[in-house]
PQR file of N, CA, C, O and H, with PARSE charges and radii, in Angstrom:
ATOM      1  N   MET A   1      34.241  17.200 -25.210 -0.4000 1.5000
ATOM      2  CA  MET A   1      34.304  17.508 -23.558 -0.0000 2.0000
ATOM      3  C   MET A   1      32.765  17.690 -23.439  0.5500 1.7000
ATOM      4  O   MET A   1      32.030  16.852 -22.917 -0.5500 1.4000
ATOM      5  N   GLN A   2      32.365  18.830 -23.958 -0.4000 1.5000
ATOM      6  CA  GLN A   2      31.434  20.237 -22.757 -0.0000 2.0000
ATOM      7  C   GLN A   2      30.221  19.026 -23.386  0.5500 1.7000
ATOM      8  O   GLN A   2      29.375  18.657 -22.571 -0.5500 1.4000
ATOM      9  H   GLN A   2      32.962  19.511 -24.382  0.4000 1.0000
ATOM     10  N   ARG A   3      30.165  18.436 -24.814 -0.4000 1.5000
ATOM     11  CA  ARG A   3      29.597  17.520 -24.632 -0.0000 2.0000
ATOM     12  C   ARG A   3      28.540  16.375 -23.517  0.5500 1.7000
ATOM     13  O   ARG A   3      27.482  16.232 -22.903 -0.5500 1.4000
ATOM     14  H   ARG A   3      30.853  18.735 -25.476  0.4000 1.0000
ATOM     15  N   ARG A   4      29.724  15.851 -23.863 -0.4000 1.5000
ATOM     16  CA  ARG A   4      29.818  14.297 -22.768 -0.0000 2.0000
ATOM     17  C   ARG A   4      29.146  14.748 -21.379  0.5500 1.7000
ATOM     18  O   ARG A   4      28.437  13.893 -20.848 -0.5500 1.4000
ATOM     19  H   ARG A   4      30.583  15.967 -24.361  0.4000 1.0000
ATOM     20  N   VAL A   5      29.333  16.495 -20.450 -0.4000 1.5000
ATOM     21  CA  VAL A   5      28.659  16.884 -19.745 -0.0000 2.0000
ATOM     22  C   VAL A   5      27.710  16.920 -19.915  0.5500 1.7000
ATOM     23  O   VAL A   5      26.975  16.070 -19.412 -0.5500 1.4000
ATOM     24  H   VAL A   5      29.909  17.190 -20.881  0.4000 1.0000
ATOM     25  N   GLU A   6      27.041  18.278 -20.999 -0.4000 1.5000
ATOM     26  CA  GLU A   6      25.720  17.865 -21.373 -0.0000 2.0000
ATOM     27  C   GLU A   6      24.822  16.976 -21.355  0.5500 1.7000
ATOM     28  O   GLU A   6      23.715  17.338 -20.958 -0.5500 1.4000
ATOM     29  H   GLU A   6      27.638  18.968 -21.408  0.4000 1.0000
ATOM     30  N   ASP A   7      24.991  15.652 -21.742 -0.4000 1.5000
ATOM     31  CA  ASP A   7      24.487  14.248 -21.591 -0.0000 2.0000
ATOM     32  C   ASP A   7      24.601  14.588 -20.832  0.5500 1.7000
ATOM     33  O   ASP A   7      24.078  15.701 -20.896 -0.5500 1.4000
ATOM     34  H   ASP A   7      25.890  15.358 -22.065  0.4000 1.0000
ATOM     35  N   LEU A   8      25.364  14.311 -19.023 -0.4000 1.5000
ATOM     36  CA  LEU A   8      25.695  13.414 -18.659 -0.0000 2.0000
ATOM     37  C   LEU A   8      24.605  14.369 -17.625  0.5500 1.7000
ATOM     38  O   LEU A   8      24.061  13.809 -16.673 -0.5500 1.4000
ATOM     39  H   LEU A   8      25.789  13.407 -18.971  0.4000 1.0000
ATOM     40  N   GLU A   9      24.344  15.905 -17.929 -0.4000 1.5000
ATOM     41  CA  GLU A   9      23.466  16.166 -16.235 -0.0000 2.0000
ATOM     42  C   GLU A   9      21.793  16.381 -17.078  0.5500 1.7000
ATOM     43  O   GLU A   9      20.844  16.672 -16.351 -0.5500 1.4000
ATOM     44  H   GLU A   9      24.786  16.360 -18.703  0.4000 1.0000
ATOM     45  N   VAL A  10      21.556  16.212 -18.616 -0.4000 1.5000
ATOM     46  CA  VAL A  10      20.455  15.956 -19.143 -0.0000 2.0000
ATOM     47  C   VAL A  10      20.173  14.038 -19.097  0.5500 1.7000
ATOM     48  O   VAL A  10      19.371  13.441 -19.815 -0.5500 1.4000
ATOM     49  H   VAL A  10      22.328  15.976 -19.207  0.4000 1.0000
ATOM     50  N   LYS A  11      20.985  13.477 -18.167 -0.4000 1.5000
ATOM     51  CA  LYS A  11      20.327  12.095 -17.862 -0.0000 2.0000
ATOM     52  C   LYS A  11      20.454  11.439 -15.987  0.5500 1.7000
ATOM     53  O   LYS A  11      20.122  10.404 -15.410 -0.5500 1.4000
ATOM     54  H   LYS A  11      21.637  13.962 -17.583  0.4000 1.0000
ATOM     55  N   VAL A  12      21.338  13.157 -15.466 -0.4000 1.5000
ATOM     56  CA  VAL A  12      21.342  13.031 -14.023 -0.0000 2.0000
ATOM     57  C   VAL A  12      19.285  13.527 -13.517  0.5500 1.7000
ATOM     58  O   VAL A  12      18.384  13.168 -12.759 -0.5500 1.4000
ATOM     59  H   VAL A  12      21.609  13.998 -15.934  0.4000 1.0000
ATOM     60  N   ALA A  13      19.606  14.603 -14.670 -0.4000 1.5000
ATOM     61  CA  ALA A  13      17.992  15.332 -14.493 -0.0000 2.0000
ATOM     62  C   ALA A  13      16.771  14.528 -14.751  0.5500 1.7000
ATOM     63  O   ALA A  13      15.706  15.007 -14.363 -0.5500 1.4000
ATOM     64  H   ALA A  13      20.338  14.895 -15.286  0.4000 1.0000
ATOM     65  N   TYR A  14      16.767  13.015 -15.535 -0.4000 1.5000
ATOM     66  CA  TYR A  14      15.366  11.822 -16.197 -0.0000 2.0000
ATOM     67  C   TYR A  14      16.004  11.268 -15.056  0.5500 1.7000
ATOM     68  O   TYR A  14      15.082  11.320 -14.242 -0.5500 1.4000
ATOM     69  H   TYR A  14      17.632  12.626 -15.850  0.4000 1.0000
ATOM     70  N   LEU A  15      17.338  10.585 -14.231 -0.4000 1.5000
ATOM     71  CA  LEU A  15      16.616   9.514 -13.805 -0.0000 2.0000
ATOM     72  C   LEU A  15      16.256  10.066 -11.772  0.5500 1.7000
ATOM     73  O   LEU A  15      16.027   9.271 -10.860 -0.5500 1.4000
ATOM     74  H   LEU A  15      18.087  10.542 -14.892  0.4000 1.0000
ATOM     75  N   GLU A  16      16.332  11.576 -11.659 -0.4000 1.5000
ATOM     76  CA  GLU A  16      15.787  12.667 -11.386 -0.0000 2.0000
ATOM     77  C   GLU A  16      14.073  12.355 -11.029  0.5500 1.7000
ATOM     78  O   GLU A  16      13.329  11.989 -10.119 -0.5500 1.4000
ATOM     79  H   GLU A  16      16.518  12.222 -12.399  0.4000 1.0000
ATOM     80  N   LYS A  17      14.077  12.896 -12.795 -0.4000 1.5000
ATOM     81  CA  LYS A  17      12.428  12.954 -12.313 -0.0000 2.0000
ATOM     82  C   LYS A  17      11.743  11.657 -11.700  0.5500 1.7000
ATOM     83  O   LYS A  17      11.011  11.719 -10.713 -0.5500 1.4000
ATOM     84  H   LYS A  17      14.682  13.193 -13.534  0.4000 1.0000
ATOM     85  N   LEU A  18      12.241   9.687 -12.815 -0.4000 1.5000
ATOM     86  CA  LEU A  18      12.142   8.832 -12.209 -0.0000 2.0000
ATOM     87  C   LEU A  18      12.048   8.563 -11.061  0.5500 1.7000
ATOM     88  O   LEU A  18      10.997   8.107 -10.611 -0.5500 1.4000
ATOM     89  H   LEU A  18      12.836   9.636 -13.617  0.4000 1.0000
ATOM     90  N   ILE A  19      13.150   8.785 -10.286 -0.4000 1.5000
ATOM     91  CA  ILE A  19      13.430   8.456  -8.650 -0.0000 2.0000
ATOM     92  C   ILE A  19      12.140   9.170  -8.079  0.5500 1.7000
ATOM     93  O   ILE A  19      11.934   8.680  -6.969 -0.5500 1.4000
ATOM     94  H   ILE A  19      14.003   9.156 -10.651  0.4000 1.0000
ATOM     95  N   GLU A  20      11.212  10.100  -8.370 -0.4000 1.5000
ATOM     96  CA  GLU A  20      11.079  11.010  -8.001 -0.0000 2.0000
ATOM     97  C   GLU A  20       8.674  10.157  -8.613  0.5500 1.7000
ATOM     98  O   GLU A  20       7.521  10.137  -8.182 -0.5500 1.4000
ATOM     99  H   GLU A  20      11.380  10.499  -9.271  0.4000 1.0000
ATOM    100  N   ASP A  21       9.183   9.895  -9.312 -0.4000 1.5000
ATOM    101  CA  ASP A  21       7.748   9.415 -10.457 -0.0000 2.0000
ATOM    102  C   ASP A  21       7.187   8.735  -9.455  0.5500 1.7000
ATOM    103  O   ASP A  21       6.078   8.736  -8.919 -0.5500 1.4000
ATOM    104  H   ASP A  21      10.120   9.911  -9.663  0.4000 1.0000
ATOM    105  N   LEU A  22       8.919   7.734  -9.216 -0.4000 1.5000
ATOM    106  CA  LEU A  22       9.037   6.131  -8.684 -0.0000 2.0000
ATOM    107  C   LEU A  22       8.473   6.281  -7.152  0.5500 1.7000
ATOM    108  O   LEU A  22       7.385   5.909  -6.712 -0.5500 1.4000
ATOM    109  H   LEU A  22       9.819   7.734  -9.651  0.4000 1.0000
ATOM    110  N   ASP A  23       9.318   6.798  -6.622 -0.4000 1.5000
ATOM    111  CA  ASP A  23       8.607   7.182  -5.365 -0.0000 2.0000
ATOM    112  C   ASP A  23       6.870   7.300  -4.572  0.5500 1.7000
ATOM    113  O   ASP A  23       6.338   6.755  -3.605 -0.5500 1.4000
ATOM    114  H   ASP A  23      10.202   7.100  -6.979  0.4000 1.0000
ATOM    115  N   GLU A  24       6.365   8.477  -5.765 -0.4000 1.5000
ATOM    116  CA  GLU A  24       5.657   7.974  -5.575 -0.0000 2.0000
ATOM    117  C   GLU A  24       4.236   7.588  -6.258  0.5500 1.7000
ATOM    118  O   GLU A  24       3.134   8.085  -6.023 -0.5500 1.4000
ATOM    119  H   GLU A  24       6.797   8.920  -6.551  0.4000 1.0000
ATOM    120  N   VAL A  25       4.554   6.629  -7.109 -0.4000 1.5000
ATOM    121  CA  VAL A  25       4.270   5.572  -6.257 -0.0000 2.0000
ATOM    122  C   VAL A  25       4.209   3.946  -5.651  0.5500 1.7000
ATOM    123  O   VAL A  25       3.207   3.234  -5.593 -0.5500 1.4000
ATOM    124  H   VAL A  25       5.449   6.226  -7.300  0.4000 1.0000
ATOM    125  N   VAL A  26       5.406   3.655  -5.284 -0.4000 1.5000
ATOM    126  CA  VAL A  26       5.701   3.088  -4.672 -0.0000 2.0000
ATOM    127  C   VAL A  26       4.968   3.628  -2.714  0.5500 1.7000
ATOM    128  O   VAL A  26       4.636   2.988  -1.716 -0.5500 1.4000
ATOM    129  H   VAL A  26       6.221   4.233  -5.331  0.4000 1.0000
ATOM    130  N   ARG A  27       5.035   5.058  -3.077 -0.4000 1.5000
ATOM    131  CA  ARG A  27       4.327   5.493  -1.488 -0.0000 2.0000
ATOM    132  C   ARG A  27       2.591   5.434  -1.610  0.5500 1.7000
ATOM    133  O   ARG A  27       2.035   4.959  -0.620 -0.5500 1.4000
ATOM    134  H   ARG A  27       5.305   5.578  -3.887  0.4000 1.0000
ATOM    135  N   SER A  28       1.623   5.922  -2.855 -0.4000 1.5000
ATOM    136  CA  SER A  28       0.564   5.139  -3.423 -0.0000 2.0000
ATOM    137  C   SER A  28       0.864   3.584  -2.534  0.5500 1.7000
ATOM    138  O   SER A  28       0.586   3.137  -1.421 -0.5500 1.4000
ATOM    139  H   SER A  28       2.075   6.308  -3.659  0.4000 1.0000
ATOM    140  N   GLN A  29       1.371   3.253  -3.392 -0.4000 1.5000
ATOM    141  CA  GLN A  29       0.974   1.410  -3.274 -0.0000 2.0000
ATOM    142  C   GLN A  29       1.586   1.664  -1.588  0.5500 1.7000
ATOM    143  O   GLN A  29       2.786   1.735  -1.855 -0.5500 1.4000
ATOM    144  H   GLN A  29       1.596   3.617  -4.296  0.4000 1.0000
ATOM    145  N   ALA A  30       1.553   1.736  -0.957 -0.4000 1.5000
ATOM    146  CA  ALA A  30       1.811   1.559   0.600 -0.0000 2.0000
ATOM    147  C   ALA A  30       0.592   2.007   0.670  0.5500 1.7000
ATOM    148  O   ALA A  30      -0.411   1.295   0.687 -0.5500 1.4000
ATOM    149  H   ALA A  30       0.579   1.678  -0.740  0.4000 1.0000
ATOM    150  N   ASP A  31       0.618   3.278   0.717 -0.4000 1.5000
ATOM    151  CA  ASP A  31      -0.688   3.648   1.492 -0.0000 2.0000
ATOM    152  C   ASP A  31      -2.452   2.349   1.050  0.5500 1.7000
ATOM    153  O   ASP A  31      -3.404   2.065   1.777 -0.5500 1.4000
ATOM    154  H   ASP A  31       1.433   3.856   0.704  0.4000 1.0000
ATOM    155  N   ALA A  32      -2.226   2.051   0.032 -0.4000 1.5000
ATOM    156  CA  ALA A  32      -3.649   1.393  -0.625 -0.0000 2.0000
ATOM    157  C   ALA A  32      -3.280  -0.201   0.249  0.5500 1.7000
ATOM    158  O   ALA A  32      -4.331  -0.769   0.545 -0.5500 1.4000
ATOM    159  H   ALA A  32      -1.453   2.282  -0.558  0.4000 1.0000
ATOM    160  N   ILE A  33      -1.941  -1.019   0.712 -0.4000 1.5000
ATOM    161  CA  ILE A  33      -1.948  -1.767   1.133 -0.0000 2.0000
ATOM    162  C   ILE A  33      -1.822  -1.861   2.707  0.5500 1.7000
ATOM    163  O   ILE A  33      -1.897  -2.810   3.487 -0.5500 1.4000
ATOM    164  H   ILE A  33      -1.088  -0.558   0.472  0.4000 1.0000
ATOM    165  N   ASP A  34      -1.626  -0.661   2.849 -0.4000 1.5000
ATOM    166  CA  ASP A  34      -1.921   0.692   4.546 -0.0000 2.0000
ATOM    167  C   ASP A  34      -3.041  -0.184   4.424  0.5500 1.7000
ATOM    168  O   ASP A  34      -2.967  -1.381   4.702 -0.5500 1.4000
ATOM    169  H   ASP A  34      -1.565   0.110   2.214  0.4000 1.0000
ATOM    170  N   ARG A  35      -4.437   0.576   3.874 -0.4000 1.5000
ATOM    171  CA  ARG A  35      -5.436   0.531   4.143 -0.0000 2.0000
ATOM    172  C   ARG A  35      -6.581  -0.984   3.979  0.5500 1.7000
ATOM    173  O   ARG A  35      -7.606  -1.275   4.596 -0.5500 1.4000
ATOM    174  H   ARG A  35      -4.497   1.549   3.648  0.4000 1.0000
ATOM    175  N   LEU A  36      -5.837  -1.692   2.871 -0.4000 1.5000
ATOM    176  CA  LEU A  36      -6.791  -2.341   2.344 -0.0000 2.0000
ATOM    177  C   LEU A  36      -6.246  -3.795   4.019  0.5500 1.7000
ATOM    178  O   LEU A  36      -6.971  -4.753   4.291 -0.5500 1.4000
ATOM    179  H   LEU A  36      -5.004  -1.455   2.369  0.4000 1.0000
ATOM    180  N   ALA A  37      -4.784  -3.454   4.846 -0.4000 1.5000
ATOM    181  CA  ALA A  37      -4.804  -3.776   5.514 -0.0000 2.0000
ATOM    182  C   ALA A  37      -6.102  -4.102   6.782  0.5500 1.7000
ATOM    183  O   ALA A  37      -6.493  -4.983   7.548 -0.5500 1.4000
ATOM    184  H   ALA A  37      -4.195  -2.677   4.625  0.4000 1.0000
ATOM    185  N   ARG A  38      -6.273  -3.279   6.525 -0.4000 1.5000
ATOM    186  CA  ARG A  38      -6.803  -1.898   7.905 -0.0000 2.0000
ATOM    187  C   ARG A  38      -8.306  -2.446   7.715  0.5500 1.7000
ATOM    188  O   ARG A  38      -8.915  -2.283   8.771 -0.5500 1.4000
ATOM    189  H   ARG A  38      -5.956  -2.563   5.903  0.4000 1.0000
ATOM    190  N   GLU A  39      -9.104  -3.039   6.727 -0.4000 1.5000
ATOM    191  CA  GLU A  39     -10.080  -3.229   5.750 -0.0000 2.0000
ATOM    192  C   GLU A  39     -10.327  -4.864   7.062  0.5500 1.7000
ATOM    193  O   GLU A  39     -10.812  -5.087   8.172 -0.5500 1.4000
ATOM    194  H   GLU A  39      -8.608  -3.171   5.868  0.4000 1.0000
ATOM    195  N   LEU A  40      -9.649  -5.560   6.005 -0.4000 1.5000
ATOM    196  CA  LEU A  40      -8.693  -6.662   5.913 -0.0000 2.0000
ATOM    197  C   LEU A  40      -9.672  -7.207   7.634  0.5500 1.7000
ATOM    198  O   LEU A  40     -10.767  -7.768   7.690 -0.5500 1.4000
ATOM    199  H   LEU A  40      -9.256  -5.378   5.104  0.4000 1.0000
ATOM    200  N   LYS A  41      -8.663  -6.728   8.957 -0.4000 1.5000
ATOM    201  CA  LYS A  41      -8.523  -6.787  10.409 -0.0000 2.0000
ATOM    202  C   LYS A  41      -9.810  -6.730  10.441  0.5500 1.7000
ATOM    203  O   LYS A  41     -10.341  -7.678  11.020 -0.5500 1.4000
ATOM    204  H   LYS A  41      -7.774  -6.273   8.911  0.4000 1.0000
ATOM    205  N   GLU A  42     -10.614  -5.799   9.941 -0.4000 1.5000
ATOM    206  CA  GLU A  42     -11.936  -5.736  10.416 -0.0000 2.0000
ATOM    207  C   GLU A  42     -13.322  -6.239   9.812  0.5500 1.7000
ATOM    208  O   GLU A  42     -14.409  -5.857  10.245 -0.5500 1.4000
ATOM    209  H   GLU A  42     -10.182  -5.028   9.471  0.4000 1.0000
ATOM    210  N   LEU A  43     -13.167  -7.103   8.805 -0.4000 1.5000
ATOM    211  CA  LEU A  43     -13.472  -8.469   8.003 -0.0000 2.0000
ATOM    212  C   LEU A  43     -13.351  -9.184   8.211  0.5500 1.7000
ATOM    213  O   LEU A  43     -13.973 -10.069   7.624 -0.5500 1.4000
ATOM    214  H   LEU A  43     -12.285  -7.414   8.453  0.4000 1.0000
ATOM    215  N   ARG A  44     -12.009  -9.662   9.731 -0.4000 1.5000
ATOM    216  CA  ARG A  44     -11.625 -10.777  10.522 -0.0000 2.0000
ATOM    217  C   ARG A  44     -12.388 -10.138  11.705  0.5500 1.7000
ATOM    218  O   ARG A  44     -12.721 -10.940  12.578 -0.5500 1.4000
ATOM    219  H   ARG A  44     -11.504  -8.943  10.208  0.4000 1.0000
ATOM    220  N   GLU A  45     -12.615  -9.271  11.835 -0.4000 1.5000
ATOM    221  CA  GLU A  45     -12.805  -9.505  12.734 -0.0000 2.0000
ATOM    222  C   GLU A  45     -14.204  -9.941  13.427  0.5500 1.7000
ATOM    223  O   GLU A  45     -14.603 -10.698  14.312 -0.5500 1.4000
ATOM    224  H   GLU A  45     -12.344  -8.620  11.126  0.4000 1.0000
ATOM    225  N   GLU A  46     -14.720  -8.984  12.469 -0.4000 1.5000
ATOM    226  CA  GLU A  46     -16.371  -9.195  11.704 -0.0000 2.0000
ATOM    227  C   GLU A  46     -16.863 -10.853  11.891  0.5500 1.7000
ATOM    228  O   GLU A  46     -17.866 -11.197  12.515 -0.5500 1.4000
ATOM    229  H   GLU A  46     -14.397  -8.369  11.750  0.4000 1.0000
ATOM    230  N   VAL A  47     -16.179 -11.515  11.394 -0.4000 1.5000
ATOM    231  CA  VAL A  47     -16.426 -13.414  10.780 -0.0000 2.0000
ATOM    232  C   VAL A  47     -17.049 -13.659  12.462  0.5500 1.7000
ATOM    233  O   VAL A  47     -18.092 -13.851  13.087 -0.5500 1.4000
ATOM    234  H   VAL A  47     -15.364 -11.235  10.887  0.4000 1.0000
ATOM    235  N   VAL A  48     -15.075 -13.434  12.688 -0.4000 1.5000
ATOM    236  CA  VAL A  48     -15.305 -14.075  14.485 -0.0000 2.0000
ATOM    237  C   VAL A  48     -16.384 -13.685  15.429  0.5500 1.7000
ATOM    238  O   VAL A  48     -17.244 -14.482  15.802 -0.5500 1.4000
ATOM    239  H   VAL A  48     -14.228 -13.278  12.181  0.4000 1.0000
ATOM    240  N   ASP A  49     -16.330 -12.567  15.772 -0.4000 1.5000
ATOM    241  CA  ASP A  49     -17.669 -12.084  15.890 -0.0000 2.0000
ATOM    242  C   ASP A  49     -18.788 -12.861  15.928  0.5500 1.7000
ATOM    243  O   ASP A  49     -19.326 -13.276  16.954 -0.5500 1.4000
ATOM    244  H   ASP A  49     -15.632 -11.919  15.468  0.4000 1.0000
ATOM    245  N   VAL A  50     -19.239 -13.114  14.476 -0.4000 1.5000
ATOM    246  CA  VAL A  50     -20.458 -13.718  14.024 -0.0000 2.0000
ATOM    247  C   VAL A  50     -20.503 -14.765  14.263  0.5500 1.7000
ATOM    248  O   VAL A  50     -21.612 -15.239  14.509 -0.5500 1.4000
ATOM    249  H   VAL A  50     -18.802 -12.776  13.642  0.4000 1.0000
ATOM    250  N   GLU A  51     -19.144 -15.750  14.309 -0.4000 1.5000
ATOM    251  CA  GLU A  51     -18.514 -16.865  14.576 -0.0000 2.0000
ATOM    252  C   GLU A  51     -18.703 -17.679  15.348  0.5500 1.7000
ATOM    253  O   GLU A  51     -18.768 -18.908  15.375 -0.5500 1.4000
ATOM    254  H   GLU A  51     -18.243 -15.365  14.109  0.4000 1.0000
ATOM    255  N   ASP A  52     -18.864 -16.205  16.548 -0.4000 1.5000
ATOM    256  CA  ASP A  52     -18.715 -15.983  17.860 -0.0000 2.0000
ATOM    257  C   ASP A  52     -20.558 -16.171  18.120  0.5500 1.7000
ATOM    258  O   ASP A  52     -20.957 -16.677  19.169 -0.5500 1.4000
ATOM    259  H   ASP A  52     -18.812 -15.206  16.526  0.4000 1.0000
ATOM    260  N   GLU A  53     -21.299 -15.817  17.309 -0.4000 1.5000
ATOM    261  CA  GLU A  53     -23.009 -16.085  17.741 -0.0000 2.0000
ATOM    262  C   GLU A  53     -23.565 -16.772  17.755  0.5500 1.7000
ATOM    263  O   GLU A  53     -24.546 -17.157  18.391 -0.5500 1.4000
ATOM    264  H   GLU A  53     -20.975 -15.406  16.457  0.4000 1.0000
ATOM    265  N   GLY A  54     -22.527 -17.287  16.400 -0.4000 1.5000
ATOM    266  CA  GLY A  54     -23.223 -18.182  15.442 -0.0000 2.0000
ATOM    267  C   GLY A  54     -23.643 -19.779  16.586  0.5500 1.7000
ATOM    268  O   GLY A  54     -24.594 -20.532  16.378 -0.5500 1.4000
ATOM    269  H   GLY A  54     -21.730 -16.975  15.883  0.4000 1.0000
ATOM    270  N   HIS A  55     -22.777 -19.898  17.559 -0.4000 1.5000
ATOM    271  CA  HIS A  55     -21.576 -20.705  18.744 -0.0000 2.0000
ATOM    272  C   HIS A  55     -22.825 -20.875  19.607  0.5500 1.7000
ATOM    273  O   HIS A  55     -23.278 -22.020  19.602 -0.5500 1.4000
ATOM    274  H   HIS A  55     -22.004 -19.287  17.728  0.4000 1.0000
ATOM    275  N   GLN A  56     -23.205 -20.347  20.041 -0.4000 1.5000
ATOM    276  CA  GLN A  56     -24.660 -19.271  21.128 -0.0000 2.0000
ATOM    277  C   GLN A  56     -24.860 -19.987  21.919  0.5500 1.7000
ATOM    278  O   GLN A  56     -25.217 -20.765  21.034 -0.5500 1.4000
ATOM    279  H   GLN A  56     -22.837 -19.417  20.045  0.4000 1.0000
ATOM    280  N   VAL A  57     -25.014 -20.622  22.918 -0.4000 1.5000
ATOM    281  CA  VAL A  57     -26.751 -22.008  22.876 -0.0000 2.0000
ATOM    282  C   VAL A  57     -27.580 -20.964  23.215  0.5500 1.7000
ATOM    283  O   VAL A  57     -27.396 -19.874  23.755 -0.5500 1.4000
ATOM    284  H   VAL A  57     -24.725 -19.991  23.637  0.4000 1.0000
ATOM    285  N   PRO A  58     -28.711 -21.655  22.692 -0.5600 1.5000
ATOM    286  CA  PRO A  58     -30.263 -20.617  22.635  0.2800 2.0000
ATOM    287  C   PRO A  58     -30.537 -20.219  24.095  0.5500 1.7000
ATOM    288  O   PRO A  58     -29.909 -20.597  25.084 -0.5500 1.4000
ATOM    289  N   PRO A  59     -31.540 -19.427  24.051 -0.5600 1.5000
ATOM    290  CA  PRO A  59     -31.385 -19.243  26.115  0.2800 2.0000
ATOM    291  C   PRO A  59     -32.156 -20.130  26.218  0.5500 1.7000
ATOM    292  O   PRO A  59     -32.878 -19.592  27.057 -0.5500 1.4000
ATOM    293  N   HIS A  60     -32.684 -21.234  26.021 -0.4000 1.5000
ATOM    294  CA  HIS A  60     -33.837 -21.891  26.621 -0.0000 2.0000
ATOM    295  C   HIS A  60     -33.251 -22.927  27.048  0.5500 1.7000
ATOM    296  O   HIS A  60     -33.880 -23.671  27.800 -0.5500 1.4000
ATOM    297  H   HIS A  60     -32.097 -21.671  25.339  0.4000 1.0000
ATOM    298  N   TYR A  61     -32.000 -23.217  26.708 -0.4000 1.5000
ATOM    299  CA  TYR A  61     -31.503 -24.751  27.175 -0.0000 2.0000
ATOM    300  C   TYR A  61     -30.849 -24.393  28.352  0.5500 1.7000
ATOM    301  O   TYR A  61     -30.311 -25.256  29.047 -0.5500 1.4000
ATOM    302  H   TYR A  61     -31.489 -22.612  26.097  0.4000 1.0000
TER
END
């Protein structure tokens, strides 16, 4: 019986470490996604600005 309890304790410790590692990966990926979303938003705004400049009537009209 003692051996089974020890085996379960080892498994729980392993799973706790695995959960911590996975949490770190998920947080890192979430940060990367947030950063990429901000960069994409900025790039889209730049494209809109460039498109708006391209559609302006030249001053001699």
